[in-house]
C-alpha positions in Angstrom: 174.2 224.4 112.0 170.4 224.4 111.8 169.3 222.9 108.4 168.0 225.8 106.2 165.3 223.9 104.2 164.1 221.8 107.5 163.6 225.1 109.3 161.8 227.1 106.1 159.8 223.9 106.1 158.3 224.7 109.9 157.9 228.3 108.7 156.2 227.5 105.7 154.1 224.4 106.6 153.0 223.9 109.9 154.4 223.8 113.6 152.4 221.1 114.6 154.2 218.5 111.9 157.0 216.3 112.9 160.0 217.3 111.1 161.9 213.7 109.8 165.6 213.6 110.4 167.2 215.1 107.1 169.5 212.1 106.9 166.3 210.4 106.0 164.4 213.1 104.4 163.9 213.1 100.8 164.9 216.2 98.9 161.9 218.4 97.3 162.2 219.7 94.1 159.7 222.4 92.5 159.4 222.8 89.0 157.8 226.1 88.2 157.3 228.9 85.4 156.6 232.2 85.1 154.1 231.9 82.7 151.8 228.9 81.4 152.6 227.0 78.1 156.4 227.3 78.7 156.2 223.1 79.3 156.8 223.1 82.9 154.7 219.5 83.1 156.9 218.2 80.6 160.2 219.2 82.0 158.6 217.9 85.3 157.6 214.4 84.0 160.8 213.8 82.2 163.0 214.7 85.1 161.1 212.2 87.2 161.3 209.7 84.3 164.7 210.1 84.1 166.0 209.8 87.8 163.7 207.1 88.9 165.2 205.2 85.4 168.6 205.5 87.7 166.9 203.4 90.3 166.2 206.6 92.6 162.8 206.6 94.5 160.8 209.2 93.0 157.4 210.6 94.0 155.5 213.2 91.2 153.1 215.3 92.2 150.6 217.6 90.3 148.9 220.5 92.3 146.9 222.2 89.6 143.1 221.0 90.6 141.0 219.8 87.6 144.2 218.9 85.3 145.1 215.8 84.0 148.3 216.9 82.3 150.8 214.5 84.3 148.5 211.4 84.0 148.2 211.9 80.5 151.6 212.5 79.8 152.6 209.0 81.7 149.5 207.3 80.2 147.3 206.8 83.3 143.8 206.8 84.1 142.9 209.1 87.2 141.6 207.4 90.1 138.5 209.7 90.2 136.3 207.3 92.1 138.7 208.0 94.9 138.1 211.7 94.8 134.7 212.0 96.8 133.7 214.0 99.9 134.2 210.8 102.2 137.5 209.8 101.1 139.2 213.6 100.6 140.3 213.1 104.3 142.1 210.0 103.9 145.8 209.2 103.1 146.7 210.4 99.8 148.5 207.5 99.4 145.3 205.7 98.1 145.4 208.1 95.3 149.1 207.3 94.1 150.1 205.5 90.7 152.8 203.6 89.3 154.2 205.4 86.3 157.1 205.0 83.6 160.3 203.5 85.0 158.6 202.7 88.1 158.3 206.4 89.5 155.5 207.1 91.8 152.7 210.0 90.6 150.1 211.7 92.7 148.0 213.1 90.0 145.7 216.0 90.3 142.6 214.6 91.8 143.7 215.2 95.3 143.4 218.8 94.8 139.8 219.1 93.2 137.1 219.8 95.4 133.1 220.5 94.8 133.6 223.9 97.1 136.2 225.9 95.3 136.0 228.4 97.9 137.2 226.1 100.5 139.6 224.2 97.9 143.2 226.8 98.7 143.1 226.4 102.6 142.1 222.5 102.4 145.1 222.1 99.9 147.5 224.6 101.7 147.6 222.3 104.8 146.5 218.6 103.2 149.3 218.5 101.0 152.1 219.7 103.2 150.9 217.2 105.7 151.8 214.5 103.5 154.8 215.3 102.0 156.3 215.4 105.6 155.0 211.6 105.7 156.3 210.7 102.4 159.7 211.8 103.2 161.0 208.8 104.8 159.7 206.6 101.7 161.4 208.6 98.6 164.6 210.0 97.8 163.2 212.7 95.9 159.6 214.5 95.8 159.1 216.3 92.6 156.1 219.1 92.5 155.0 220.3 89.5 153.4 224.0 90.4 153.3 225.6 87.1 152.8 229.4 87.3 150.3 229.2 89.9 149.8 231.6 92.4 148.1 230.2 95.2 149.1 230.1 98.9 150.1 226.5 98.5 152.2 227.0 95.2 154.0 230.0 97.2 154.8 228.2 99.9 156.3 225.1 98.0 158.4 227.4 96.0 159.7 228.5 99.3 159.9 225.2 100.8 162.0 224.0 97.9 165.1 222.3 98.6 165.7 223.2 94.8 163.6 225.4 92.6 163.4 224.6 88.9 162.3 227.7 86.6 161.4 226.4 83.2 161.2 229.7 80.4 161.4 229.7 77.1 163.3 232.4 75.2 160.6 234.6 74.8 160.9 238.0 76.6 157.6 237.8 78.0 158.4 234.4 79.3 161.7 235.4 80.8 160.1 238.6 82.6 157.1 236.6 84.1 160.0 234.1 85.5 162.0 236.8 87.4 158.7 238.4 88.5 157.4 235.2 90.2 161.0 234.7 91.7 160.2 238.6 93.4 157.3 236.9 95.2 159.3 234.2 97.3 159.9 235.2 101.0 163.5 236.0 100.3 164.4 237.6 103.4 164.0 234.0 105.4 166.3 232.1 103.3 168.7 232.5 100.1 166.8 230.1 97.5 168.6 227.5 95.4 167.3 228.4 91.7 168.1 226.5 88.9 166.7 227.5 85.2 165.7 225.7 82.5 165.3 227.3 78.7 162.8 224.9 76.9 162.5 224.7 73.2 165.9 226.8 72.5 166.5 227.5 69.3 170.5 227.5 69.9 172.8 227.3 72.7 173.7 230.9 72.7 170.1 232.0 72.9 169.6 229.5 76.0 172.8 231.2 77.4 171.7 234.4 77.1 168.4 234.1 78.7 170.2 232.2 82.0 172.8 235.2 82.1 169.6 237.7 82.1 167.7 236.1 84.9 170.8 235.6 87.1 171.7 239.0 86.9 168.3 240.0 87.5 168.3 238.0 90.6 171.8 239.2 91.8 171.1 242.7 91.4 167.5 243.0 92.4 166.8 240.1 94.8 170.2 239.2 96.2 170.9 235.6 95.2 172.2 234.3 92.1 170.5 231.6 89.9 172.0 229.1 88.1 171.8 227.5 84.7 170.6 223.9 84.7 170.4 223.6 81.3 168.4 224.1 77.8 166.2 221.6 75.8 166.2 222.3 71.9 163.1 222.3 70.0 162.4 219.0 68.7 159.7 217.2 66.9 159.7 214.0 68.9 159.0 216.0 72.3 155.5 216.7 70.9 155.2 213.4 69.1 155.7 211.3 72.5 153.3 213.4 74.3 150.6 212.4 71.6 151.6 209.0 72.1 151.5 209.5 76.2 155.2 208.8 76.4 157.9 210.8 78.4 160.5 211.6 75.6 163.5 210.4 77.5 162.0 207.0 77.2 160.3 207.5 73.6 163.8 208.2 71.9 166.4 208.4 74.8 169.4 208.4 72.2 168.2 212.1 70.6 169.8 215.5 72.0 166.6 216.5 73.7 166.4 213.0 75.7 170.2 213.0 76.7 170.5 216.4 77.5 167.5 216.3 80.1 168.9 212.8 81.3 172.3 214.9 82.2 170.4 217.5 83.6 168.5 215.4 86.0 171.6 213.5 87.1 173.2 216.9 88.0 169.9 218.1 89.6 169.9 215.0 92.0 173.8 215.1 92.7 173.4 219.0 93.3 170.7 218.3 96.0 172.7 215.7 97.8 176.0 217.5 98.0 174.8 220.9 98.8 171.7 220.0 100.9 
């Protein structure tokens, strides 16, 4: 039986790229949200750190041009000196930096361009090519696409082994998450979508959000979304961010940290069990 995700990568990236054998290929996790400000980057960073802390080889990638969110949350200084016309065509591995718990990070400087009109085309070809190269070096490639609606972000969502949709309990956030899922090329495959409710005021409220998204996906899109979990409102999350520290390492004994760490392990096990 042909592996569904591998075949989708051939469709989504480029037929000329050589696929790595699935047994050696890293799983591609894409973290997304229907609207800005729901905490996709915070979730992506802390999932990556929690997984790296378990000795998994993790590469965390930021795709939004001219943003430094991941680098800031991890206390890194971006290598802007490498982002010049003469270096943009070289291997992206030159931009990798080591982050908390030993995970590797590709900050958004790779996506910057002096020519915005050409930026989308350049990104759409450059990153997928390097993702294929990175696959043999890591267990997990985690890509934060946020709520971007670029060609590259759509292709990454389509190619994901697991797509994690982050939302809050706000009705607009929930609706925007469903709207973004409608844009996926569902005729090509049945996606693995898991939902995270961020800043949940109560477990019941989070459960209601998970159920609403799952029901809408099942009824209108023909596939199920699964609840990955919810993160409660805790002041420590903002405190950790202000100190450029992932909250899973800032205070690992708190509910938010233990919950997210459990979600990370569940996500990892699901990737390699189902794929």
